[in-house]
Structures are given as C-alpha cells and as structure tokens.
N, C-alpha and C positions, 0 to 999 in steps of 0.2 A: 326484336328481342332487346329490351333495355338491359344494359350491363353497368355495374359500378366498379370502380377501381380505387385503390389506395396506392400512391407512389411513395417509395421509400428511398431516401437519399437525394437531397435537394442541391447537390453541387452543380457545376457548370453544365454537365451532360444532361441534367434533368430538363433543361430548356427544350432540347430536341424531342424528348419524350412527350412533354406537354403540348408542344406544337403539333406533333403527330396525333395525339389523342384528341385534340380539338377538331381535327378534320374527320373524325369517325362519328357517324350518326348514332344516336342513342347510346353513347358511352359517356358516363359522368365520372369524373375524378372527384370523389367525395372526401378524400383526406390526404394529407401530406405528413410524412414522418421523417424527422431528422434529429440527430443528437443536438444540433444547433437549431433551436426552435426559431430563432430570428431569421435564419436562412430559409426555413420553410415559410415563414411569414412573407418574406420578400418574394418568393416564388408565387405565393397565392396572390399577391398584389399584381404581379405581372400577367398571370394567366387565368385565375379562377375567381369565382364569386366570393364575397366576404364570409358566407356561411360555410365554406369548405373547412373541414376540421383540421386542426394542427396538433401534433403531439411529438414528444421525444420517445414515446413508449409504443412500440409496434403492437404488442399483444393487447394493450388497452384499446388501441385504435381498431383492431380487428374484432375484438369482443363487442365493442359498441356498435360498429357500423356494418359488420358482416358483409364485406364486399365480395363480388364474384372474382375479382382479379387483384393480384399484387404486381405492380410494376417495380422491379428490383434494379435500382441504380446505385447500389453500394459497391464498395471495392471487393475484390474476389475473396479475401479471407473472411469476410462477413457473410458471404453468399450462402454457404451451406446451412448455417443456423437460421438465416432468414427464410430460405425456401422451405425448410422443415417446418418452421412455425406456420408459414402460410398454408401448407398442406394440412396441418392439424386443424386449422380453421376453415377447411374446405375450399380454399382459394386455388384458382389456376394462377400460374406465374409466368411472366415474361421477364427474362433477366438480361442485363447488360452483358457483353462479352468480357472476359472468357467465362465459360459455363461454371467453372469452379477453380479453386486455387491448387487443386491436385487432381490427378486422374482417378485416384481412389475415391475422393469426394464426389467427383462427377459421376462415377459408376453407381455410387450410393444414391445420388439424386435420381438417376434413371430408375432404379428399383423403387424408391419411395414414391415417385410419380405414378408408377404402375400400380403400386399397392393402394395409393389414395384415389386412383381413378381420375387424376387431374392432369391437365396439360402443362408441361414445363418446356418452354422454348427460349431461344437465345437470340438476341438482336445481332445477327451476323449479316450486317446490311450490305456488304460489298457484293454478295452474289445477287442482290436485288437491283444492281445498277444495270441500266439498259445495255451497256457495252458487253458486260459479261453474259447477259441473256442472249445477246445477238451472236456471240461467239459459239455458245453451246448449240444454238439453233443451226448455225452454219455447219458445224461439225456433224450434227445429226443428219443433215441433208446430204452428207458425203462430199462436201465441197473440195476437201483436200485428201480424201481417202481415209484410211484408218490412222488415228493419232499414234505416233511413235514417241514423241517427246514434247514437253511443254517447258517454257523457260520464262521467268519473270525477274525483272530488275526493279529494285526499289531504292532510290538514292535521294535523300532529302537531308536537310540540316536544321531541324526546328530547335529553337531554344525555349523549352517549355518552362524551365524553372520548376521548383517543387519536387514531388516525390519521384518522378521519372528519372531525374538526374542522379538519384541516389540508389536506385534499385538495381539488383543483379539481373542479368539476362534481359536488359531493357527492351531491345528490339524484338527478340523472339517472344518474350512473354507479353508485352503490351501491344505490339503492332502486327507481328507476322501472322497471327491467327487469321487476320482479314485476308491476306494474300493466300495463305495455305487453304483456307476454306473455299476461296474462289477457284483455286487450282483443282481442288477435289471435285467441285461442281463441274468445271470444264472437262476434266478427264472422265468423270462419271465412272470411277472405279475405286477400289479400296487401296489405301496406302499400306505397304507391307514392311518397309525398312527405310532407314535414313542414316546418312553420314553427314555430320555437320562440323564446321570449324567456326568458332566464335572469337572475335578479336575486339580490342578497344584501341583504335588508332591513336597516334601520338597527339593529334589535334583535337581529340574528343573531350567534350566538357561533361560527358557522362562518367559515372563511376565504374561502369562495367558493361561489356557486351554491346557496344553501340553498332557493331557491324557483324554480320553473319553470312555464311555461305553454306548452303545445304543441297544435297542430292538425295531425292526420294525415289524409291522403287515402288511402282504401282502394279497392281494385278494387270495381266495382259502384256507384261514386259514394257510398260510405258515408264519413261524416266521424266521426273520433274526436277528442275534446278531452280534454286532461289538464290539471288545475290542481293544483299541489302545493307544499307547504312543509314544511320541517323546523324551522321556528322560529315556528310559529303556536300561541301559547298560548291555551287556552280553547276549549270546544266542539269538541274534537278528533274527527276521524273514526276509524273503524276502521283498523287496519293494512292491511286488505284494500281500503280506499277506500270511498267512497259512490258508487253508480252510478245512472245514468238511461239507459235504452235506449228510443229512439223508433222506432216502426215505422209502416207505412202504415195500420195499423188500431188503433193504441193505444200505450200507454207502460207500461214496467215500471221499477220502482225497487227498489234493494236497499241497505240501510245498511251492508253489509259484515259484518253479524252475523246476526241472525235475522229482521229485518223486511223482508219482501217486500210490494210492492203492485203491482197491475196493473189498468189500466182499458182496455177495448177498445170500439171503436165498435160500436154495435148497428145493425142494418139497413144499408141501402145508403149512408148518409151524407146530407148535405144536398142535396136535389134542386135543379136549376137553377131560378132564379127565386124560391126560398124566401126568406122574411125572417129565418129562423133564423140566429143568429150562430155557434153551436157545434153540432157533431154530438152526438148523444146517446151517452153511454158508460155502461158498467156495470162494476162491480168484478169481477175474475176472479181465481180462485185459480191459483197456479202448480202445474202437475202435478209429482209427484215425479220425481226424476232418472232413474228406471228401475231395473231389476234390476241389482244388483252393479256400480254405477258405480265407476270408478277414483277413489277419494277417499282421504283420510288424510294430505294434505299431504306432508311429507317422506317418511313411511313409504310412502305411495302411490307416489311416484316410484321408490323403491328396490324395491318389490315388482314394478312393471312392468319395471324394468331386469333384475332377477334372472329374472323370467318369460321375458324375451326370450332370455336365455342358456340357458334350459331348453327352448327350442323354440317359445316364444310369439312374438307379433308384436313388431316393434321398438317401443321406448317412444316416446311422443309427443314427448318432449324430446330425441330423438336429435339429434346435432349438425347434421345436414343440415336439420333443421326449426328447431332453436333459433336458428340463425344469423339467421333472419328476424326474430326478436324483438330480437336484439343489434343488428341493422342499424337498428332503430328508435331505439335508444339513441344510437348514434354519429351517425345522421342528425340527431337532435335537438341533440346537442352541436355538430355542424358548423353547423347553422342558428343556434344561439345565438351562436356565435363570429362568423359571417359576417353575420348579420342578414338572410339571404336564405332563400327557400324552397329546400329541398334534396331532390332525387329520392332515393328509397331503393332501393338495389340491394345485396342481401346479399353479392354477390361483389365489390363495389367495394372498392378499397383506399383507406382513408382514414387520414390521419395527423391525429388530433385533438389529440395532445399530452396526452391525459387518461390518467392512471394512478393507481394507489394506491401509497403508500409501500412500500418493500420490507420486508415482515415475513415471518417464518417460517411463520405460520399465522394463520387467521382466528380 
C-alpha cells in the first residue's frame, strides 16, 4: 500500500524524520512546509528529489497534493491548529513530542481524531529503545517479582542556546516527557498523583527550572521517582537516564546504555526468628526482549504508525494513550508551582502557563 506524506516544520529535528521516512517502503514525502521556504528548500536538497513540493502555506499544500499523512515537526503551541487542519483534509498525523502545549488541547485532539476517524500518534521514541523493551520483558517474566518502585536519574549539562535557555519549566516541559513515558511503559500502570519540586541551581545558564525532583504514585501502590538536571556538569548520565527497578523478589538496574544488572532473592527469604539480616540473592541475566520487538527509536515509532495505516494495530503512542504521559508532565509542573501533591487526570483541564516560544519549527 503506497502512502504519501507532507512534512511540516523543517528545523533541525526534521532530519531524523526524513531519514526514518526514507527507510520505509512505499512511503513518499511529496511536500515540505515551513514559514521559512529557504529552510524547506535546503531539506529537499538533502533528502528528497527536486520535484518535491515546497510551500509556506500548509492548507495550499494539502489542497493540492491530498497526502495520506502529515508529519508534524512544529513547536507545541502550533501543533493544535496544524493537527486540526490536517484532519479537515483527511490526513493521519504523526506529531513530534509533546502531544500538545496544554492538557486541554491534547484532550481535544484525542476527540478530534476519533471524530475524524484518523490516527494521531506521537513520536515518543524512548520507549522504542531496546533497553527499555528489554526491561519491560524482564519484568513481565517475573525476574524480580512484582514491581514496587522505579527510580530514574537524568543528569546532563547541555548548552543548547536558543529558545530552551529562555523557556519556563525547561527540563519538565522539553525533556522529562521522554523519561516519564518510558517509566509509564516500564511500570505498565496508570499514574495517579505527583509531588514535584523544581529549582534553578546557582550555576544554571537556563532562565527557569533546569532541575526537578518528582515522586509519582501509580496504580497498584507503585512509586516512581525522578531526579533530573540540565546543568549538572561531570559524571553525566545517559540521555536515556539511569534506572533502578525494585521488586518483591529483587532489583534490576540499567545505566541507560548497555550495562544491565539484576539480583534476585534465592529461596523463600528470611524465615521468622532467623538471625540473618539480609536475604540471599544471586545475580541474574536479563532475558532478551523477545522476537521482533518494536525498537529503533524514532524509526520504530514511524514504522508502527505506518503499519497501523496499512491495517496493523494502533501504535502504542496514539494520542489517547500518550496523553497519559503528557498528564504526568503537566501534573508535575502544577505541583512545582503550587507546592502541593497533585492528582493526575489525563482529561483534566489545566492552565500551567507553560509553553515554548513561538518558532516555526523545531
């Protein structure tokens, strides 16, 4: 089944999108849209044939070419209008993260996708990393018993320049969604509440919120903690975070790269009346993630999205699911602002005042 797509937003992030699209059979990118037409022209020279259309006008592009898909790579505050327009022209949409600039707009997009009968999914690519898949598979196998708590550390010090260094809630709004979504996938339960403390350390070159510490309550009495900073020089973690998962029968760790460790309790544990202080444990190997898992990061998300349009199951990151991860972000921001524990409801309407500056593309 041949499919056509138009990509909107030709900033730096669009390179990953076009690389992923080129790897999918019978998928043609027939148009590029950007307010800066010269930027679209440069992307065409890098990735696409000379006959690929270029425009600064999304509606004109959709009206002329009637693509099956819109690839949405614009900044969050432009997303709601773009996705609505794409639905009006009968397009399916794959969006860059986050799904929307507010929880209210995200909930509206879920409703609009349902009404239009279109698929709207989000490039939430961290859950498609092999390490995350392998952890989920190991937990499902019962390697460390039932999960009781999950912990992630994210400590980096990138000097991006540009809009990130001026925005509010920079770590929570622009980056933490990746780690939160991976945690939700690993735990495989619904987040219910959060308490978050947000700070901007004295050495920060960001205007606001370069560091955050959050505790989430999940269904089943599972606790998830997040510690993060974008101005922590030295001994940096992976971009995928460093993880510790504690279960009723042991513990599993992952450095976010290739180092996995697991220890599980041997035997029935310490009997009543025993003088032993610690249960005996043994090192355990994580089983492989299983046959043909959905991996590949960005390309993996796009493959599942295209597969759904060709008759396969809905992608994991479809809007009605991804809004649950976005609710974690806005819940954390609300808690950081109020200093209170905040219930998490993906359909709640929250006005956080958090947004990114208005740019044409990421």
